[in-house]
PLY file of the C-alpha trace (Angstrom):
ply
format ascii 1.0
element vertex 311
property float x
property float y
property float z
element edge 310
property int vertex1
property int vertex2
end_header
-38.28 -58.30 -57.13
-35.42 -56.19 -55.07
-38.12 -54.52 -53.36
-39.45 -58.28 -51.97
-35.58 -58.91 -51.20
-34.97 -55.97 -49.33
-38.51 -56.81 -47.21
-37.16 -60.71 -46.74
-34.02 -59.26 -45.30
-35.70 -56.50 -43.02
-37.41 -58.95 -41.43
-34.89 -61.82 -41.25
-32.25 -59.24 -39.62
-34.98 -57.95 -37.18
-35.46 -61.91 -36.21
-31.94 -62.31 -35.38
-31.53 -59.49 -33.28
-34.49 -60.17 -31.88
-33.87 -63.67 -30.81
-30.85 -62.07 -29.53
-31.88 -59.90 -27.11
-34.25 -62.82 -25.92
-31.61 -65.11 -25.21
-29.11 -62.42 -24.49
-31.79 -61.30 -21.68
-32.76 -65.16 -20.58
-28.61 -65.66 -19.94
-28.78 -62.72 -17.74
-31.98 -63.93 -15.49
-31.05 -67.11 -15.50
-27.60 -66.18 -14.29
-29.77 -63.59 -11.63
-31.37 -66.79 -10.50
-28.53 -68.93 -9.88
-27.07 -66.02 -7.93
-29.78 -65.69 -5.94
-30.69 -69.17 -5.29
-26.27 -69.89 -4.26
-26.79 -66.79 -2.04
-30.09 -68.58 -0.27
-28.31 -71.47 -0.40
-25.33 -69.87 1.63
-27.78 -67.88 3.81
-29.70 -71.59 4.73
-25.80 -73.28 5.15
-25.20 -70.81 7.59
-28.46 -70.90 9.44
-27.70 -74.56 10.00
-24.04 -74.41 10.96
-25.09 -71.97 13.19
-27.89 -74.19 14.73
-25.73 -77.54 14.69
-23.17 -75.04 16.93
-26.07 -74.09 19.12
-27.06 -77.63 19.03
-23.54 -79.07 19.85
-23.35 -76.35 22.70
-24.06 -76.61 26.70
-26.12 -74.31 26.52
-28.41 -76.33 24.13
-32.47 -76.73 26.10
-32.95 -79.78 25.02
-29.57 -81.28 26.85
-30.37 -78.82 30.14
-33.44 -80.55 30.40
-32.00 -84.00 29.84
-29.48 -83.30 32.27
-32.40 -81.74 35.06
-34.29 -85.01 33.97
-31.88 -87.25 34.49
-30.53 -86.20 37.68
-33.99 -85.56 39.41
-36.14 -88.08 38.29
-36.27 -92.03 38.51
-34.99 -93.85 34.95
-38.57 -95.15 34.58
-40.06 -92.01 35.17
-42.55 -90.35 33.13
-39.97 -87.60 31.64
-37.16 -89.60 30.74
-39.35 -92.20 29.08
-40.66 -89.09 27.23
-37.12 -88.43 26.20
-36.94 -91.75 25.29
-39.80 -91.63 22.91
-38.01 -88.84 21.20
-39.50 -85.66 23.10
-36.77 -83.14 24.35
-38.57 -79.88 24.84
-38.91 -78.79 28.47
-42.80 -78.70 28.08
-43.41 -82.22 26.86
-45.12 -83.25 30.34
-47.22 -80.81 29.72
-48.51 -81.26 26.34
-48.56 -85.07 27.39
-50.92 -84.55 30.20
-52.97 -82.13 28.49
-53.35 -85.01 25.54
-53.96 -87.46 28.25
-57.12 -84.93 29.78
-58.23 -84.61 26.88
-58.60 -88.50 25.74
-60.38 -88.94 28.67
-62.32 -86.45 28.55
-63.62 -87.07 25.38
-63.59 -90.98 25.95
-66.16 -89.85 29.31
-68.26 -87.64 26.96
-68.47 -90.25 23.74
-69.23 -93.24 26.58
-71.98 -91.74 28.08
-73.60 -90.64 25.07
-73.34 -94.31 23.20
-74.43 -95.76 26.93
-77.45 -93.36 27.12
-78.08 -93.76 22.83
-77.71 -97.72 23.18
-79.44 -98.41 27.04
-81.63 -95.17 28.02
-82.80 -97.46 30.75
-79.11 -97.50 32.50
-79.15 -95.67 35.65
-77.08 -92.28 36.59
-74.47 -93.94 38.69
-74.25 -96.85 36.96
-73.57 -94.88 33.73
-70.67 -92.71 35.61
-69.44 -95.67 37.10
-68.96 -96.84 33.50
-67.82 -93.71 31.73
-65.28 -92.80 34.46
-63.49 -96.11 34.48
-63.65 -96.32 30.55
-61.89 -92.76 31.06
-59.68 -94.09 32.91
-58.64 -96.63 30.97
-57.53 -93.96 28.67
-54.19 -93.43 31.01
-53.59 -96.78 30.44
-53.92 -96.48 26.62
-51.98 -92.87 26.82
-48.78 -94.53 28.96
-49.18 -97.68 26.02
-48.90 -95.21 22.96
-45.76 -93.67 24.72
-44.41 -97.21 24.85
-44.93 -97.94 21.55
-43.39 -94.94 20.18
-40.36 -95.57 22.88
-40.23 -98.60 21.16
-40.20 -97.15 17.42
-37.80 -94.85 18.37
-35.34 -97.48 20.00
-35.98 -99.02 16.56
-35.56 -96.94 14.57
-31.74 -95.72 16.66
-31.10 -99.75 15.88
-31.09 -99.39 12.15
-29.26 -95.68 12.31
-26.19 -97.54 14.38
-24.33 -99.50 11.73
-24.32 -96.11 9.48
-23.09 -94.11 12.66
-20.18 -97.05 13.50
-19.15 -96.65 9.46
-19.30 -92.66 9.54
-17.27 -93.41 12.78
-14.66 -95.88 11.28
-14.19 -93.87 8.27
-13.46 -90.63 9.87
-11.07 -92.35 12.32
-8.94 -93.40 9.28
-8.89 -90.18 7.87
-6.79 -89.04 10.70
-9.15 -87.64 13.02
-9.10 -88.13 16.86
-12.02 -90.09 18.45
-13.69 -87.01 20.13
-13.31 -84.98 16.46
-14.71 -87.91 14.58
-18.10 -88.24 16.33
-18.19 -84.24 16.89
-18.18 -84.66 12.75
-20.81 -87.30 12.54
-22.98 -86.06 15.05
-23.33 -82.75 12.85
-23.84 -84.94 9.97
-26.67 -86.60 12.06
-28.21 -82.78 13.13
-29.01 -82.40 9.32
-30.32 -86.31 8.76
-32.28 -87.30 11.51
-32.33 -84.19 14.52
-33.49 -86.71 17.92
-30.27 -89.03 17.31
-28.42 -86.62 16.68
-29.04 -84.81 19.67
-28.16 -87.88 21.52
-24.91 -87.22 20.10
-24.28 -84.22 20.42
-25.09 -85.12 24.32
-21.99 -87.41 24.02
-20.30 -84.80 22.66
-20.47 -82.63 25.49
-20.24 -85.19 27.94
-16.45 -85.85 26.60
-15.43 -82.23 26.53
-17.10 -82.05 29.97
-13.84 -84.67 31.31
-16.59 -87.36 30.68
-14.63 -90.92 29.91
-16.26 -91.79 26.02
-16.99 -95.58 27.75
-19.12 -93.49 30.30
-21.21 -91.48 27.75
-21.40 -94.44 25.73
-22.86 -96.17 28.40
-25.51 -93.32 29.40
-26.18 -93.29 25.72
-26.75 -96.86 26.18
-29.63 -96.29 29.34
-31.31 -93.67 26.73
-32.00 -95.44 24.13
-32.33 -98.81 25.34
-29.87 -100.24 22.29
-27.50 -103.16 23.32
-24.98 -102.69 20.01
-24.15 -99.00 22.45
-23.56 -101.04 25.58
-21.36 -103.39 23.73
-19.18 -100.46 21.71
-19.71 -98.77 25.34
-17.86 -101.93 26.87
-15.52 -102.27 24.21
-14.19 -98.82 24.64
-13.50 -99.46 28.67
-11.41 -102.37 27.55
-9.68 -100.59 24.90
-8.92 -97.43 27.74
-7.39 -100.51 30.47
-5.88 -102.48 27.83
-3.95 -100.15 25.65
-5.41 -101.14 22.36
-6.19 -99.46 18.90
-9.36 -97.24 19.05
-9.27 -98.01 15.10
-9.08 -101.14 15.74
-11.05 -101.47 18.48
-13.94 -99.74 15.74
-13.40 -102.73 13.05
-13.28 -105.81 14.89
-17.15 -104.12 17.29
-18.21 -103.22 13.20
-17.61 -107.32 11.99
-19.34 -108.28 15.18
-22.12 -106.25 14.97
-22.81 -107.36 11.14
-22.59 -110.47 12.18
-25.07 -109.92 14.95
-27.36 -108.67 12.59
-27.33 -111.87 9.92
-27.93 -113.74 12.95
-31.14 -112.12 13.84
-31.89 -111.94 10.32
-31.59 -115.70 10.56
-33.39 -116.14 12.83
-36.60 -113.98 12.37
-36.57 -115.70 8.90
-36.68 -119.12 10.80
-39.44 -118.39 12.99
-41.17 -117.24 9.54
-43.09 -120.80 9.05
-43.72 -120.77 12.78
-45.45 -117.64 12.78
-47.16 -118.04 9.48
-48.74 -121.38 10.82
-51.62 -120.47 12.46
-53.10 -117.55 9.95
-52.46 -120.27 7.02
-54.96 -122.74 9.63
-57.23 -120.18 10.32
-57.71 -118.53 6.40
-57.39 -121.58 4.94
-58.61 -124.75 6.69
-62.42 -123.48 6.50
-62.17 -122.42 2.84
-60.76 -125.96 2.25
-63.74 -127.37 4.47
-66.26 -126.15 2.29
-64.59 -126.13 -1.09
-64.89 -130.40 0.08
-67.81 -130.35 1.87
-70.04 -128.21 0.15
-69.98 -130.07 -3.11
-70.76 -133.22 -1.24
-73.65 -131.77 0.49
-75.20 -130.72 -3.04
-75.08 -134.69 -3.82
-76.93 -135.88 -0.94
-79.15 -133.28 -1.06
-80.08 -133.94 -4.53
-80.28 -137.57 -3.74
-82.87 -136.77 -1.32
-84.68 -134.89 -3.37
-84.62 -137.76 -6.25
-85.85 -140.17 -3.78
-90.09 -141.20 -4.60
-91.86 -143.25 -1.71
-91.88 -146.56 -2.71
-95.51 -148.67 -3.21
0 1
1 2
2 3
3 4
4 5
5 6
6 7
7 8
8 9
9 10
10 11
11 12
12 13
13 14
14 15
15 16
16 17
17 18
18 19
19 20
20 21
21 22
22 23
23 24
24 25
25 26
26 27
27 28
28 29
29 30
30 31
31 32
32 33
33 34
34 35
35 36
36 37
37 38
38 39
39 40
40 41
41 42
42 43
43 44
44 45
45 46
46 47
47 48
48 49
49 50
50 51
51 52
52 53
53 54
54 55
55 56
56 57
57 58
58 59
59 60
60 61
61 62
62 63
63 64
64 65
65 66
66 67
67 68
68 69
69 70
70 71
71 72
72 73
73 74
74 75
75 76
76 77
77 78
78 79
79 80
80 81
81 82
82 83
83 84
84 85
85 86
86 87
87 88
88 89
89 90
90 91
91 92
92 93
93 94
94 95
95 96
96 97
97 98
98 99
99 100
100 101
101 102
102 103
103 104
104 105
105 106
106 107
107 108
108 109
109 110
110 111
111 112
112 113
113 114
114 115
115 116
116 117
117 118
118 119
119 120
120 121
121 122
122 123
123 124
124 125
125 126
126 127
127 128
128 129
129 130
130 131
131 132
132 133
133 134
134 135
135 136
136 137
137 138
138 139
139 140
140 141
141 142
142 143
143 144
144 145
145 146
146 147
147 148
148 149
149 150
150 151
151 152
152 153
153 154
154 155
155 156
156 157
157 158
158 159
159 160
160 161
161 162
162 163
163 164
164 165
165 166
166 167
167 168
168 169
169 170
170 171
171 172
172 173
173 174
174 175
175 176
176 177
177 178
178 179
179 180
180 181
181 182
182 183
183 184
184 185
185 186
186 187
187 188
188 189
189 190
190 191
191 192
192 193
193 194
194 195
195 196
196 197
197 198
198 199
199 200
200 201
201 202
202 203
203 204
204 205
205 206
206 207
207 208
208 209
209 210
210 211
211 212
212 213
213 214
214 215
215 216
216 217
217 218
218 219
219 220
220 221
221 222
222 223
223 224
224 225
225 226
226 227
227 228
228 229
229 230
230 231
231 232
232 233
233 234
234 235
235 236
236 237
237 238
238 239
239 240
240 241
241 242
242 243
243 244
244 245
245 246
246 247
247 248
248 249
249 250
250 251
251 252
252 253
253 254
254 255
255 256
256 257
257 258
258 259
259 260
260 261
261 262
262 263
263 264
264 265
265 266
266 267
267 268
268 269
269 270
270 271
271 272
272 273
273 274
274 275
275 276
276 277
277 278
278 279
279 280
280 281
281 282
282 283
283 284
284 285
285 286
286 287
287 288
288 289
289 290
290 291
291 292
292 293
293 294
294 295
295 296
296 297
297 298
298 299
299 300
300 301
301 302
302 303
303 304
304 305
305 306
306 307
307 308
308 309
309 310
């Protein structure tokens, strides 16, 4: 009995020691993992901060490329449309031309192959002309795709602009100047939306270079093609000329912008029944016609089949 009790006590003691040792080692490992994660997060934050500082500086290659395009190209040029679509890199034009050439070549080969397969009797000259015309249309399609990308960016910027206004108002109400508030908001958007933040960083660089804020906002409106930005630039210009409060100007514009969003939503809601009329008529009218006419036709067919000649 004593021997059994002694063995059980040894087993329990060994179990407690093993459990304590495992718990201690697991806590130490968890502590080391937390320290490594914190150090990695700190290094990533430092790298992000340095990247943001480089993006906010005048040596940013995206900003230099934009100013080069703005100085040498027209507002409706291809490079400016690429910037409007979100392609700030200097090689954006080269990549776009390579894509257009690749699409044109693939379309030329595809049309040639399909035409020769479906219509072997087609002459070489007609086949060459048809393939060349279809290949030329690919340039128009690529330009159309670029315009759609620009429209998508413009819609995304219009959705982000109320958030930009709210953050700007919060920073100004906290006591920051409009330039410091713009810099703080730009840093936030560079972390969440790089394209929109790049446009805001261009505004900050222009303001630090001595350009008035309303003029920088006018340039921003020309880049993104958003009417709300142009309205904000006009309000800032009036605020500078009349000497009114910037915070009050921002609040008035924010309220007007919310009202415009409500009006725009009501317009879309009111136009929805008209837009739904044609699809409903196109898809439901033939079905209703079949539902109404098919039983009548079946009844008439049965009546004719059951008729017998008199005699």
